[in-house]
C-alpha positions in Angstrom: -9.2 6.5 -18.4 -12.1 4.8 -16.4 -12.3 6.5 -12.7 -10.8 2.9 -12.0 -7.4 3.3 -13.9 -7.0 7.2 -12.5 -7.6 5.6 -8.9 -5.1 3.0 -10.0 -2.6 6.0 -11.1 -3.0 7.9 -7.4 -2.7 4.9 -5.9 0.9 4.3 -7.4 1.9 7.7 -6.4 0.9 7.1 -2.8 3.0 4.3 -3.2 5.7 5.8 -4.2 5.0 8.7 -1.0 5.0 5.8 1.5 8.7 4.9 -0.1 9.8 8.7 1.1 7.9 8.3 4.3 9.4 5.3 5.4 12.9 6.1 3.5 13.6 9.3 4.5 13.6 8.3 8.6 15.2 5.0 8.0 17.8 6.7 6.4 18.5 9.0 9.2 18.1 6.5 11.5 20.6 3.8 9.9 23.2 6.1 8.2 24.0 5.6 4.1 26.5 2.5 4.8 23.9 0.4 5.7 20.9 1.5 3.5 23.4 2.2 0.4 24.9 -1.6 1.3 24.4 -4.6 -0.2 22.3 -5.8 3.1 23.8 -9.1 3.0 22.5 -10.7 6.0 25.9 -12.0 7.8 26.6 -7.8 7.6 23.9 -6.2 8.8 22.5 -9.2 11.3 19.1 -8.6 10.8 16.6 -6.7 8.1 16.7 -2.9 7.9 13.6 -3.1 9.2 14.5 -4.9 11.9 16.9 -2.2 13.2 14.6 1.2 13.2 12.6 2.6 15.6 9.2 1.1 16.0 7.1 3.8 13.8 9.9 3.4 10.9 9.6 -0.1 11.4 5.5 0.0 10.7 6.1 2.3 7.9 8.1 -0.4 6.3 5.5 -2.8 6.9 2.4 -0.2 5.7 5.2 0.2 2.7 5.4 -3.7 2.1 1.7 -4.0 2.6 0.6 -1.9 0.0 2.7 -3.6 -3.1 0.2 -6.7 -1.8 -2.9 -4.9 -2.0 -1.3 -2.9 -4.9 -1.4 -6.2 -7.0 -5.4 -7.5 -6.4 -6.2 -3.8 -6.9 -4.3 -3.4 -10.0 -5.8 -7.1 -11.5 -9.4 -5.3 -10.7 -8.7 -2.4 -12.0 -7.2 -4.0 -15.1 -10.1 -6.3 -15.5 -13.2 -3.6 -15.2 -11.3 -1.5 -17.9 -10.7 -4.0 -20.0 -14.0 -5.7 -20.1 -15.1 -2.5 -20.2 -17.0 -2.7 -16.9 -16.5 0.3 -15.5 -19.8 1.1 -13.6 -20.5 3.8 -10.8 -20.3 1.1 -8.4 -16.7 -0.1 -9.4 -15.9 3.6 -9.7 -16.8 3.8 -5.9 -15.0 0.6 -4.6 -12.0 2.3 -6.6 -12.6 5.0 -4.8 -13.3 3.7 -1.2 -9.7 1.3 -1.7 -7.9 4.3 -2.0 -9.1 6.2 0.9 -8.6 3.3 2.5 -4.6 2.8 1.6 -4.6 6.7 2.7 -6.1 6.2 6.0 -3.9 3.2 6.6 -0.8 4.6 6.7 -1.1 6.9 9.5 -3.0 4.4 11.1 -0.3 2.0 11.1 2.8 3.8 11.8 0.8 5.1 15.1 0.3 1.9 16.0 -3.5 2.3 16.0 -4.9 -1.0 17.0 -7.5 -2.8 15.5 -8.4 0.1 13.4 -5.4 -0.3 11.0 -6.9 -4.0 10.5 -10.3 -2.5 9.7 -9.1 0.1 7.1 -6.8 -2.4 5.6 -10.5 -4.4 5.7 -12.6 -1.9 3.7 -9.7 -1.6 1.2 -9.8 -5.4 0.6 -13.2 -5.6 0.6 -14.1 -2.7 -2.1 -11.3 -4.7 -4.7 -13.0 -7.8 -3.8 -16.3 -6.4 -4.7 -14.9 -5.4 -7.3 -13.6 -8.6 -8.8 -16.9 -10.1 -8.5 -18.2 -7.2 -10.0 -16.4 -8.0 -13.2 -17.9 -11.9 -13.5 -21.4 -10.7 -13.1 
């Protein structure tokens, strides 16, 4: 397995950890009546992420944000691997993405502005560099 695919697998496991970090407090705060419901807007009034504490709401948003970043990162890892272009540079970019995503979770959860945005930019930049490297 290429280093990029290893990091992609670890990034997917990070998403699982983020789900637990978000869902446990959400269930404790909202109760199973809401979290196991069909979540129809007329029953809930507003999305669950807007009914929880600020920190749990941030964990909801960090979780969703990682899905968005994971899409581009998956494309980058797949292109690099399938085109047999894995290099120390692309591997370093992959590890940088993962490190940034790990740091992003507590930075977002604790409302560390503007640092969370800078951390996000590092991960996004690493992914972008991987995509550019695949074209060169």
